[in-house]
C-alpha positions in Angstrom: 90.1 120.3 79.9 91.2 123.9 80.4 95.0 124.2 79.8 95.1 128.0 79.2 95.2 130.6 81.9 91.8 130.6 83.6 92.7 132.8 86.6 93.6 136.0 84.7 94.7 138.8 87.0 94.1 136.6 90.0 96.8 134.1 89.0 99.6 135.9 90.9 97.4 136.2 94.0 96.5 132.5 93.9 100.2 131.6 93.5 101.2 133.8 96.4 98.5 132.1 98.6 99.9 128.7 97.6 103.4 129.8 98.4 102.3 131.2 101.8 100.6 127.9 102.6 104.0 126.2 102.1 106.0 128.6 104.2 107.9 127.0 107.1 107.1 123.4 106.0 109.7 120.8 105.5 110.0 119.1 102.1 108.0 116.1 103.4 105.3 118.4 104.8 105.2 120.4 101.6 104.7 117.2 99.6 101.9 116.1 101.9 100.2 119.5 101.6 100.4 119.2 97.8 98.9 115.7 98.0 96.0 116.8 100.2 95.4 119.7 97.8 95.3 117.4 94.8 92.8 115.1 96.6 90.6 118.1 97.7 90.6 119.6 94.2 89.9 116.2 92.7 86.9 115.9 95.0 85.7 119.3 93.7 86.0 118.1 90.1 84.2 114.8 91.1 84.6 113.2 87.7 87.0 110.2 87.4 87.3 110.4 83.6 88.2 114.1 83.7 90.6 113.6 86.5 92.4 110.7 84.7 92.7 112.9 81.6 94.1 115.8 83.7 96.6 113.5 85.4 97.8 112.3 82.0 98.1 115.8 80.7 100.0 117.0 83.7 102.4 114.1 83.4 102.9 114.9 79.7 103.9 118.5 80.6 106.9 117.3 82.6 
């Protein structure tokens, strides 16, 4: 599990693209977009055990 910055100089660009994707959406639409992104990224990872560990780690960070 990679918890340190792995995007480097591209981090701000990726964040800006994410914010652009949310522009003009209602709160419900924004939440739906985030849910779709999580599922798409989970599919990219493709490993249930890793995903469960990541979900737990993300929850622990709140």
